[in-house]
Structures are given as C-alpha cells and as structure tokens.
N, C-alpha and C positions, 0 to 999 in steps of 0.2 A: 233129433225126433219133434215132430213138429206137437206146441199147444195150444190150442186155447186158451182162454182166459181172458175176465172183467177188462178192458181197460183203466188204467186211472193217469189221475194227473201227471205221470212220470212218464207218461208211454206217450205224453203230444210230440217231445222230438225225434221220436223213432215213426210214427205213423206221417208228421209231416214231410221226413228224409223217404219214406214207400212211398207216398203218395205224388212228389217230384218224381220222383225215381220212373214211374209211371205214368205221368204229366211229358215228361222228355218223350217217353215211347210212343205217346200216342203223338204228340208231335210231329216226332220222325217219320211216323206214316198218313201226316197230315188228317188228320184225327184233330176235332175240336177237344181240348183238354180245360182242364180245374182248375190252372197254373195259379189264377187270380183270388179264386178260395180256399189253394191249401190250407192256409191259414186257420181259414174258422173250422173246416173239414175235419183240422188233423184237434181242435179244440174240443170235437165231438168227445174223443177220448175224456176226458174231464168228466164226464156227462153223467156218469151209469149207463146209458145203454149199449156202449160200443164195447163189442169182442176185439180181442187182436191174434193176429194166428204169430208166434214169435217160432223161431227157428231152434229153440236148445242153445244156444249161443249168447243168445241177448238179441239178435235183430228181429225188427218183426217185419215177417213176410206178407203179410196184409190183415185186410180188418174189415168188419159189417159191423154195422149199427141193425140191434135187435132191439121193438118194442113188439108189447105182448098180445097189440091185435094190429090187424089192416084197415087200413083209417078209410074213416065211414066215405068219404070225398070221392073216394077210387071205383068201391067194392058197395055193392047191394047190402039190401040189410040183413037181408040172410045168411049169407058171406060173410059179417062183420059178427053177428053172431054163433058162429063155428067159431072155437079154442082154434087161434093160430099162432102162429109170430109172425112177426113182416120184417122180411130184409132189407136195408139200403144202406146205402155209402159205402157200396162192398168193393173193395180195392187190392192187389195185387202187387207184391213189387218185380215186375219182371223177367229178372236176376235169376228166379226162382221157378220160371214158367214149364220146365222140363216137372218137376212137383206135382204141377198140376194145384197149386194152392187156392183159387178160386171156384173148385172140386173139390176142395177135400172142406173150405169153409159149409158151401151148398150141404153137404151129406153132413157135417156136422150139426145143422140146422136143422133139419130133419131127422136126425136122429136122436137130437134136444126136444125136438116140439112131440115126437114119438116119449122120450123119458120122462116129460113132465104132462102127459094127456093136454093134450093139442090136436086135432087131426093134421093142420094143414101149417104149410108154409107157405109164404103168400112173398111177393117183390114185383117193381114195379121197374120201368125201366124205358128211355127214350131214343132210345139207338132200335132198330134192325138189328144187326149183327151183335150188340148180347141179347138179345129177345130171342136169338138161334141161337146160340152160346145157352145162355138156361137152360134151353130148349133140349139140348145135346148131356147137360144135370137130372134130366128126368123130370122137368119143369112144364106143366101143359102151357100153352098160352090159351087163357080167358076168355079177352078180349082185350079189341084197340079204341081205344077213342081218342077226340081229342081236348091236349088240354094244353091251356096257356102258348096256343100257338105253333101249340106240339103236339105230336104223334106219341099216344101213351100206351106202350105194352102193357099188362096184367098177366104176370104169370102165378101155378100154384102147381104145389108138388102134397101128395097125402106124406102125410107125415109114418117114418116106422121107425123102427130100432135096424141098426145096422152093425156089423161088424169092420170097425172104421180100420182097424189093425189092417186089413189087407190092403188101404191104400199108398203109396207112396210109397216113401223114407221109413212111417208110421211102424213098427212091429209086433206093437201089441194092441190089443182091446183097447185099453185107457187111455193108447196115446194122444187120443182128440176127445177129452173127456174135460170136463170142466174144471177149472184149478181153483 
C-alpha cells in the first residue's frame, strides 16, 4: 500500500536512488536528466517541504516538494492571493510506472489542498510533454511564458476531496492520507 508522508533527512538516500533511476530512464530515451543535481534535489528531503510516496516496504516510489502558495514570480497577484499549494520537484521511480505514482502524488495533493482549505494546486514545468502529462491528471494549462531562455508551462487544478482508495494498489481511503 502506498503512503505519503513528510520527508526527513533519513529519506535522502532513498530519494537519491529513486532520482537516479528516473535519470537512467530519461537518458535511455534521449531526454536530458538532472543527474548532476541529484544530490541537491535529494537533499530537499531534509528541508521540511518535501513529501515522499513510499511502497509500504521502505522503498521511495516518488517525491514532491509542496509550498503553501505559488511563487509570485510566475503567477499573477490575484492567483498568488488565492489559497493554493504549489508542487515542484515531483519525480517517481519508473519501476513503479504501472501503479501511476505521479498521478497518485498529484491526486493526493488535490485532496490535501481541499482538506486544508486551499482552492488550487498549481505547478509549472519546462517540458511540453510533461505539461501534457499533467493535463492528463486533470490540470489545466493556465499560460506559457518565457523564463531563463526556456518555455515555462504553468498549470493549475481546483482542489477537491477525492476517494484516494480507488487508485492503484491502495485499497482503503486513508492509504494516501498524510502520515
């Protein structure tokens, strides 16, 4: 059974191993990876904003970093003023692909936002294929804009209470609740 919980410094090695597996997968497909940043990204597990998706057996299946609002640099003042959660550095272990861990994480965030009185879950990415994937998870492309010589895709999804127990191998409604 998958569970989401706040990451701790003890999760750094597991997050790093999961990120390396994702980098291998990306590089095998000719997709630029963040291999050079794995240690820095995994180190976010110790800063208090990262959450990990575990498989119930001690293996890190995925992670995401959650901020209490969207960054003002990318969103309008009205959007920033709306209560939201902002996801970034979301990654999953490709060995678990059949269980759709990226979707599990996204839907957990949508449900968490609703349970905590937030109206939106927002996220951004630079890859158009990733933006399409997020749209398959129910996110709407709000806008595209240039940033740092790249194209930034900004997406949002309304918060809502979800029955997370119907997803993947999680069989009870508390399976993806915060631990």
